[in-house]
C-alpha distance (Angstrom), angle and dihedral (degrees) to the residues before:
residue distance angle dihedral
M1 . . .
R2 3.80 . .
V3 3.81 116.7 .
P4 3.79 116.6 -141.5
G5 3.78 116.7 -115.6
C6 3.86 93.4 15.6
F7 3.77 119.5 149.1
G8 3.84 122.3 -162.8
F9 3.78 136.1 -169.0
S10 3.85 122.0 -154.3
R11 3.69 133.9 -166.9
W12 3.94 118.1 -163.1
L13 3.74 137.3 -162.3
W14 3.66 111.4 -163.7
L15 3.89 130.1 -155.0
T16 3.80 110.0 -170.4
L17 3.88 127.9 -167.3
V18 3.88 109.3 -155.5
L19 3.67 120.7 -158.1
G20 3.91 114.9 -152.2
S21 3.82 143.9 150.1
T22 3.83 133.1 -127.4
S23 3.79 125.2 -152.0
L24 3.88 119.8 -151.4
C25 3.81 124.2 -157.3
T26 3.75 131.2 -167.3
L27 3.79 132.2 -143.6
T28 3.78 122.6 -136.7
G29 3.72 121.3 -158.5
F30 3.79 127.7 -144.5
S31 3.78 132.0 -162.0
D32 3.78 129.2 -161.5
P33 3.78 114.6 -111.1
A34 3.91 106.1 -110.7
S35 3.88 110.8 142.6
A36 3.80 141.9 -16.5
A37 3.88 87.2 -99.2
D38 3.87 90.1 57.1
L39 3.78 92.2 50.7
A40 3.79 92.9 56.6
V41 3.79 94.1 91.1
K42 3.75 119.8 172.3
A43 3.78 111.6 -117.7
P44 3.86 111.6 -114.5
F45 3.81 118.8 -103.8
A46 3.79 109.8 -105.1
Q47 3.83 110.9 -119.5
P48 3.83 108.2 -126.4
G49 3.78 119.5 -142.5
M50 3.65 129.6 -106.0
L51 3.71 119.4 -56.5
W52 3.93 102.5 -141.0
T53 3.73 98.8 -164.2
G54 3.86 114.5 119.7
F55 3.74 145.1 50.3
Y56 3.79 122.4 -56.4
I57 3.82 136.7 -178.9
G58 3.86 127.6 -160.5
S59 3.75 150.5 143.0
H60 3.76 137.8 -114.0
V61 3.78 148.0 -164.3
G62 3.66 126.6 -157.6
A63 3.81 153.0 154.9
L64 3.80 131.2 -120.1
A65 3.81 133.9 -159.4
G66 3.73 126.9 174.0
A67 3.71 146.6 117.5
D68 3.77 138.6 -73.8
S69 3.89 121.0 -159.3
W70 3.77 122.8 -163.5
E71 3.77 101.4 -158.6
Q72 3.89 112.0 172.1
G73 3.70 135.0 -2.2
G74 3.83 131.6 -156.7
T75 3.75 125.3 -147.8
L76 3.89 111.0 -32.0
V77 3.69 100.9 -173.3
A78 3.75 133.9 -13.2
S79 3.89 94.0 -94.2
L80 3.84 94.9 49.7
P81 3.84 123.4 76.9
A82 3.78 123.5 -130.1
T83 3.84 103.6 -96.9
P84 3.79 136.1 154.8
F85 3.85 110.6 -97.9
P86 3.81 109.4 -179.5
G87 3.85 119.5 -163.0
R88 3.79 130.9 164.7
S89 3.73 130.7 -171.9
G90 3.86 141.1 165.2
N91 3.74 118.5 -102.7
G92 3.85 130.6 -156.9
G93 3.73 148.0 155.8
G94 3.78 144.5 123.7
I95 3.72 133.2 -74.0
A96 3.89 138.3 -169.9
G97 3.73 134.2 -172.9
A98 3.76 150.6 121.5
Q99 3.78 137.1 -83.4
I100 3.76 140.0 -161.5
G101 3.79 130.0 -166.3
Y102 3.77 152.0 152.0
N103 3.88 128.3 -127.3
Y104 3.84 130.1 -165.7
Q105 3.73 118.0 -167.7
T106 3.84 125.5 -156.5
G107 3.72 114.2 178.4
S108 3.78 105.2 -47.9
F109 3.64 96.5 -23.1
V110 3.77 125.3 93.0
I111 3.78 124.8 -163.3
G112 3.88 122.7 -177.4
V113 3.78 149.9 142.3
E114 3.78 126.7 -120.5
G115 3.88 134.5 -172.4
D116 3.88 123.0 -169.2
A117 3.75 139.6 173.4
G118 3.78 123.4 -153.4
F119 3.86 128.6 -170.5
G120 3.84 123.9 -166.1
V121 3.70 145.9 102.2
V122 3.72 118.8 -76.3
N123 3.88 111.3 168.0
G124 3.77 143.0 167.6
V125 3.84 136.5 -176.4
S126 3.81 130.4 -156.7
S127 3.72 137.6 166.3
C128 3.90 113.9 -107.9
G129 3.72 142.6 152.7
N130 3.89 91.3 66.0
G131 3.87 89.4 -54.1
L132 3.82 93.7 -54.1
F133 3.85 95.1 108.6
A134 3.80 139.1 43.6
C135 3.72 102.0 -143.2
A136 3.83 118.4 -157.4
T137 3.70 132.2 -169.6
G138 3.79 128.4 -166.3
I139 3.89 131.6 -171.4
R140 3.84 107.0 -155.8
D141 3.85 103.8 169.3
M142 3.82 133.1 18.9
V143 3.82 129.7 -169.9
T144 3.81 124.3 -174.7
L145 3.79 134.0 -176.0
T146 3.76 113.2 -166.7
G147 3.85 142.7 166.8
R148 3.77 118.0 -131.8
L149 3.77 131.0 -151.8
G150 3.84 118.9 -175.6
Y151 3.67 149.2 163.3
A152 3.91 120.1 -126.7
T153 3.86 123.5 -149.2
G154 3.76 103.7 178.2
D155 3.84 109.4 -68.6
L156 3.88 92.3 -4.3
L157 3.85 122.3 88.1
F158 3.79 119.7 -169.5
Y159 3.76 112.6 -168.9
G160 3.82 147.7 163.7
K161 3.78 126.4 -144.6
A162 3.79 138.0 -166.3
G163 3.71 135.4 168.2
A164 3.78 146.8 107.8
A165 3.83 127.5 -36.0
W166 3.81 132.9 -162.7
G167 3.89 124.7 -168.0
A168 3.78 130.2 -171.3
V169 3.86 102.4 -140.9
E170 3.84 138.4 -176.2
H171 3.77 129.5 -156.4
T172 3.81 130.2 -161.9
M173 3.84 132.6 -176.9
S174 3.81 115.7 -170.5
S175 3.78 127.4 171.5
G176 3.73 132.8 -142.6
S177 3.81 92.6 -151.2
L178 3.75 99.7 36.0
S179 3.77 132.9 53.0
N180 3.77 95.3 -136.0
V181 3.73 119.8 112.2
F182 3.79 115.7 -172.8
S183 3.87 119.1 -160.8
G184 3.68 137.3 173.4
S185 3.90 140.2 159.2
Q186 3.81 136.5 -157.6
T187 3.75 144.1 159.6
R188 3.70 113.9 -105.4
S189 3.84 130.9 -163.9
G190 3.83 128.2 -147.7
W191 3.87 140.5 130.8
I192 3.79 139.3 -83.3
A193 3.75 132.3 -153.2
G194 3.82 131.1 174.6
M195 3.75 150.7 121.4
G196 3.82 139.9 -113.9
V197 3.76 150.4 167.9
E198 3.87 126.4 -126.5
Y199 3.78 126.7 -164.8
A200 3.81 123.0 -160.3
F201 3.89 109.0 -146.3
S202 3.81 91.6 176.6
P203 3.96 136.5 6.8
A204 3.72 90.0 -94.0
W205 3.88 105.9 34.7
S206 3.70 135.3 56.6
A207 3.82 138.7 168.0
K208 3.71 130.3 -145.9
I209 3.80 141.4 -168.4
E210 3.93 116.1 -164.5
Y211 3.71 142.7 171.9
G212 3.81 125.3 -145.7
Y213 3.75 137.3 176.7
V214 3.81 114.2 -145.0
D215 3.82 123.4 -163.5
L216 3.81 117.3 -175.1
G217 3.81 92.8 178.5
S218 3.62 133.0 -137.7
A219 3.87 118.9 -58.7
R220 3.75 139.6 155.6
Q221 3.86 119.4 -100.6
A222 3.79 122.5 -156.0
M223 3.79 110.3 -142.7
T224 3.87 133.1 -176.4
D225 3.87 132.8 -167.0
Q226 3.78 131.9 -148.0
S227 3.72 91.3 -77.0
A228 3.74 95.3 50.4
Q229 3.84 92.2 -108.8
S230 3.87 110.7 149.5
A231 3.70 137.1 -132.2
D232 3.77 125.5 -173.4
V233 3.86 110.4 -157.9
A234 3.85 131.8 179.1
I235 3.80 111.0 -139.0
G236 3.79 132.6 177.2
Q237 3.83 125.2 -156.6
N238 3.84 136.2 -172.5
A239 3.70 135.6 157.0
H240 3.86 144.1 -170.9
M241 3.83 111.1 -131.3
V242 3.89 131.0 -161.7
R243 3.76 117.1 -175.3
L244 3.76 137.2 -179.1
G245 3.82 114.7 -153.6
L246 3.89 140.3 -176.4
N247 3.87 118.7 -153.6
Y248 3.80 132.9 -166.9
H249 3.63 115.9 -154.2
L250 3.79 112.6 -141.6
G251 3.82 122.0 -129.5
S252 3.77 129.8 18.1
P253 3.85 119.3 -64.3
P254 3.84 109.4 -80.2
P255 3.83 119.6 -123.3
G256 3.71 110.3 -65.9
G257 3.78 93.5 20.0
R258 3.84 99.0 110.4
A259 3.78 131.3 -8.5
L260 3.76 121.2 -136.3
P261 3.73 109.0 -89.3
I262 3.88 119.4 -120.0
V263 3.81 121.7 -134.5
A264 3.78 94.5 -124.1
S265 3.90 90.1 60.4
A266 3.84 100.2 38.4
V267 3.67 119.1 128.2
P268 3.77 115.3 -120.0
Q269 3.70 118.7 -117.1
V270 3.77 121.6 -110.5
N271 3.79 120.2 -98.0
W272 3.87 101.5 -146.0
S273 3.82 94.9 -161.1
G274 3.80 115.6 113.4
I275 3.83 143.6 54.6
Y276 3.79 122.3 -54.7
I277 3.87 140.1 -178.9
G278 3.68 130.9 -164.3
A279 3.82 149.9 146.2
H280 3.73 133.0 -105.6
A281 3.86 140.3 -170.5
G282 3.68 128.3 -176.3
G283 3.90 148.8 134.2
A284 3.71 132.0 -93.0
F285 3.69 131.8 -158.1
G286 3.75 136.5 168.4
A287 3.88 136.9 111.9
S288 3.83 140.6 -69.0
A289 3.81 121.9 -152.0
W290 3.77 125.6 -158.9
R291 3.81 108.4 -156.9
S292 3.76 112.4 164.5
V293 3.79 145.7 4.5
T294 3.79 140.3 -158.4
G295 3.81 131.9 -169.5
A296 3.81 124.7 19.1
G297 3.75 92.5 -9.3
G298 3.87 91.5 64.5
L299 3.77 89.7 67.5
A300 3.73 89.9 72.1
S301 3.91 95.2 58.2
S302 3.71 138.4 45.7
G303 3.88 112.0 -102.5
A304 3.75 92.4 -1.1
D305 3.76 88.3 -80.5
F306 3.88 117.0 129.1
P307 3.76 113.7 157.0
G308 3.69 116.5 -161.3
S309 3.77 138.8 154.3
G310 3.76 139.2 -176.4
N311 3.78 141.8 -178.5
A312 3.75 118.7 -93.6
E313 3.79 123.8 -152.2
R314 3.86 152.1 128.3
L315 3.72 136.0 103.0
F316 3.84 142.2 -42.9
G317 3.84 138.5 178.5
G318 3.65 141.9 170.7
A319 3.84 144.9 120.5
Q320 3.80 140.0 -63.3
I321 3.74 139.1 -159.2
G322 3.80 126.6 -167.3
V323 3.69 150.0 152.6
D324 3.82 128.4 -131.8
H325 3.79 133.4 -168.7
Q326 3.87 122.9 -162.7
F327 3.73 124.6 -150.1
G328 3.64 114.5 176.6
S329 3.90 107.6 -43.3
W330 3.77 90.4 -29.2
V331 3.92 123.7 95.9
A332 3.88 124.7 -164.4
G333 3.71 124.4 -177.6
L334 3.81 152.2 141.8
E335 3.90 127.5 -114.6
V336 3.75 132.2 -167.7
A337 3.88 118.0 -164.3
V338 3.67 134.7 180.0
S339 3.91 123.8 -168.3
A340 3.71 139.9 -175.0
A341 3.74 110.4 -138.9
D342 3.75 143.7 -172.2
V343 3.72 102.2 -166.3
D344 3.87 114.3 156.6
S345 3.94 134.2 -174.2
Y346 3.76 128.2 -175.4
G347 3.82 122.6 -169.0
K348 3.75 134.3 177.0
C349 3.72 107.3 -126.3
A350 3.87 146.4 156.9
T351 3.82 90.6 40.2
S352 3.71 121.4 -177.6
D353 3.83 135.9 161.3
L354 3.82 92.5 -86.9
L355 3.83 107.0 33.9
S356 3.81 146.7 -11.2
Y357 3.80 139.3 -158.8
T358 3.84 131.1 -123.7
C359 3.79 106.7 -135.9
H360 3.73 116.4 -151.7
D361 3.80 131.4 -170.4
R362 3.92 131.6 175.2
V363 3.73 134.9 -167.0
T364 3.86 110.2 -147.0
S365 3.88 100.9 175.8
I366 3.75 139.4 13.9
G367 3.71 129.5 -158.6
M368 3.80 125.2 -167.7
V369 3.84 138.6 -175.2
A370 3.91 111.8 -173.4
G371 3.69 141.7 165.7
R372 3.89 119.8 -133.4
L373 3.72 130.0 -152.8
G374 3.82 119.6 -178.9
Q375 3.69 148.7 148.5
S376 3.80 124.9 -120.1
F377 3.68 126.6 -141.8
G378 3.83 99.7 -170.0
N379 3.72 106.1 -76.1
L380 3.79 93.7 1.5
L381 3.84 123.4 80.9
V382 3.85 121.9 -166.9
Y383 3.73 112.1 -167.2
């Protein structure tokens, strides 16, 4: 519930996935007619696509959104009977990590194996225990081991993946009418399945975007409160995950991987000067701190001081417009972005010997005006 006269302070760390597009142009050379010998021009060598065979390492950022279901609870405290108390909520947040893998290409088909580890904050809060508790879940770490099967068309690789997933999760139950706070953590196992597309913009570097569905199943969680009283709760968790990744392919290209490009067929480099528009989607996570209260809420705590904090997370998305100017290899610009958001935070606050409050805040929209300074490497801009 909201407390009258409460003031909060939030600190946010943002992970953003930006969707964009790139245009490629080709240059055609002409020669003046002079003689038959001059007309006998050798045909240019075709530049084959990426040969995907080999090891690679990389990093990724992403956003997750899914659902948590609190299915059944054991004895919460001595005075409460063991009764089912269903509760269901959405979860969301951001994740970042690294991956390592190996591909083998035969013809146009690519098979491989990939392992990755991600770290972040993916939380959800629901009402459970017949409304007595705010039940919160959090996924802190996630590890997956998957097989990949793909189809390569030159520098593009379309693939599907499936395998095992493990998540380090935390669960908390806090009450607005009781001072008890139950908490517990465990490592859960489940499965992941998804698909993606990867583009090689050089023999050594490639970028990917992929979708995955993660199901950590339903399992019982042992939880305890400040007085060592126990609760045994059944909880199910799943999430939809979108990730952007960058991979470095180890070693030099094997024979037949890429032919040397010829000047006449070279792709011109991007000039970053100009106006652009685009769309974005991402995840946000951070913290919200409740520090003081005035008015009726002060009656619940001694000296009108009720510290409380909670994790803030979930998704946002919107559009941006900007302008860049390139001088040499450097690019300077200005960008304006507007996003719709659903970033929630719950914190247990105003705790006394008799009762406590569950403080809730939500960010519903985000606006940003930012300067940009970056360095271009041909078709790649780091800013």
